[in-house]
C-alpha positions as CSV (number, residue, x, y, z in Angstrom):
1,M,-86.4,-25.6,45.2
2,A,-87.5,-28.5,47.4
3,N,-84.2,-30.3,46.7
4,I,-82.2,-27.3,48.1
5,A,-84.4,-27.2,51.2
6,L,-84.0,-30.9,51.8
7,T,-80.2,-30.7,51.3
8,L,-80.1,-27.8,53.8
9,C,-82.1,-29.8,56.3
10,H,-79.7,-32.7,56.0
11,M,-76.7,-30.4,56.5
12,V,-78.2,-28.8,59.6
13,D,-79.1,-32.2,61.0
14,K,-75.5,-33.4,60.4
15,M,-74.1,-30.3,62.1
16,M,-76.4,-30.6,65.1
17,T,-75.6,-34.3,65.5
18,T,-71.9,-33.6,65.4
19,Y,-72.3,-30.7,67.9
20,Q,-74.3,-32.8,70.3
21,K,-71.7,-35.6,70.2
22,Q,-69.0,-33.0,70.9
23,L,-71.0,-31.7,73.9
24,E,-71.5,-35.2,75.2
25,Q,-67.8,-35.9,74.9
26,T,-66.9,-32.6,76.7
27,F,-69.4,-33.5,79.5
28,I,-67.9,-36.9,79.9
29,E,-64.3,-35.5,80.0
30,E,-64.9,-32.3,82.0
31,G,-68.2,-32.8,83.8
32,G,-71.1,-30.4,84.0
33,I,-71.0,-26.7,84.9
34,K,-71.4,-27.4,88.7
35,E,-68.4,-29.8,88.6
36,R,-66.3,-27.3,86.7
37,M,-67.3,-24.5,89.0
38,T,-66.4,-26.6,92.1
39,A,-63.1,-27.6,90.6
40,A,-62.3,-24.0,89.8
41,R,-63.2,-22.8,93.3
42,L,-61.2,-25.6,95.0
43,G,-58.3,-24.9,92.8
44,Y,-58.4,-21.2,93.7
45,R,-58.5,-22.1,97.4
46,T,-55.6,-24.4,97.0
47,N,-53.6,-21.7,95.3
48,Q,-54.5,-19.3,98.0
49,R,-53.3,-21.7,100.7
50,E,-50.0,-22.3,98.9
51,E,-49.5,-18.6,98.5
52,I,-50.2,-17.9,102.2
53,A,-47.8,-20.7,103.2
54,R,-45.1,-19.3,100.9
55,L,-45.5,-15.8,102.3
56,K,-45.4,-17.2,105.9
57,Q,-42.1,-18.9,105.1
58,E,-40.7,-15.8,103.5
59,L,-41.7,-13.8,106.6
60,E,-40.0,-16.2,108.9
61,T,-36.9,-16.1,106.8
62,A,-37.0,-12.3,106.9
63,Y,-37.4,-12.3,110.8
64,R,-34.4,-14.7,111.1
65,R,-32.3,-12.5,108.9
66,I,-33.3,-9.4,110.8
67,A,-32.3,-11.1,114.1
68,E,-28.9,-12.1,112.6
69,L,-28.2,-8.6,111.4
70,E,-29.3,-7.1,114.8
71,A,-26.9,-9.6,116.5
72,K,-24.0,-8.5,114.2
73,L,-24.7,-4.8,114.9
74,K,-24.9,-5.5,118.6
75,A,-21.6,-7.4,118.4
76,V,-19.9,-4.3,117.0
77,G,-21.5,-2.0,119.5
78,I,-24.3,-0.4,117.5
79,N,-27.7,-0.2,119.1
80,C,-30.5,-0.7,116.5
81,Y,-33.2,1.0,118.6
82,K,-33.0,4.4,120.1
83,E,-33.9,4.5,123.8
């Protein structure tokens, strides 16, 4: 019975050592929780800025297109706005 207990102790020790090495490697590659949280937050903000810039560009394009269409309608004598 003692041999089984000793074998289990060695197996658990090996698994824990392997797990600890894996955690150390992950920490070295990805950093700690605060670093990952900061990176996620900054990434989110960057994505938001890019999305806002894209939407502003799209809005400007839409305004230009509206102005072009209004000019074409005015050229053929159609008033877009009722007075």
